[in-house]
Structure formats: structure tokens, C-alpha cells
C-alpha positions in Angstrom: 62.2 20.9 -18.7 58.4 21.3 -18.2 56.3 20.1 -21.0 53.5 22.6 -22.1 50.2 20.9 -22.9 47.4 22.8 -24.7 44.3 23.2 -22.6 42.1 21.2 -24.9 44.4 18.2 -24.5 44.9 18.4 -20.7 42.0 16.2 -19.5 42.0 13.4 -17.0 39.8 11.1 -19.0 37.2 11.0 -21.7 33.5 10.7 -21.7 32.5 7.5 -23.3 30.2 4.5 -23.5 31.7 2.9 -20.4 30.7 5.8 -18.2 27.2 5.9 -19.8 26.7 2.2 -19.1 27.7 2.7 -15.4 25.3 5.6 -15.0 22.4 3.7 -16.7 23.1 0.6 -14.5 23.1 2.7 -11.4 19.8 4.3 -12.4 18.2 0.9 -13.1 19.4 -0.4 -9.7 17.9 2.6 -8.0 14.5 2.0 -9.7 14.7 -1.7 -8.6 15.4 -0.7 -5.0 12.6 1.9 -5.1 10.1 -0.7 -6.5 11.1 -3.2 -3.8 10.6 -0.6 -1.1 7.2 0.3 -2.5 6.1 -3.3 -2.6 7.4 -4.0 0.9 5.6 -0.9 2.2 2.3 -2.0 0.6 2.7 -5.4 2.2 3.2 -3.9 5.6 0.3 -1.5 5.2 -2.2 -4.2 4.1 -1.2 -6.9 6.6 -2.2 -5.2 9.8 -3.7 -7.4 12.5 -7.4 -7.1 13.2 -6.7 -6.2 16.8 -4.9 -3.0 15.9 -7.6 -1.7 13.5 -9.5 1.2 14.9 -13.2 0.6 15.5 -15.3 3.8 15.0 -17.0 5.0 18.2 -20.5 6.2 18.1 
């Protein structure tokens, strides 16, 4: 016989602190990766060799 379950009880899981911790950790890791990419980009931009700098003509 099929068991009838009310719609408010028929859920796969619950929203809780565990999910919130995972989402916050993922957000923090994304910010760390973004910051590392920004720092690396600035290092590349400022460490250009003198031979590749453009000298103004005129």
C-alpha cells in the first residue's frame, strides 16, 4: 500500500547551519582567489622590462 505524505513533510532535506557554513566558506574562498588574482595581476603589470616600455616619439 502506498503511504500518503503531506506536502509540508515531503522534503528531501532541511535548511540548516551546515549548509550556511558551506556557502560562507565557498564565498570566503572565492574572495581569497579573487584577491590572489588581483595581486598577481598587479605584479605582472608593474614588473614590465624597460625594453618593452614605449618611448614617446616627438
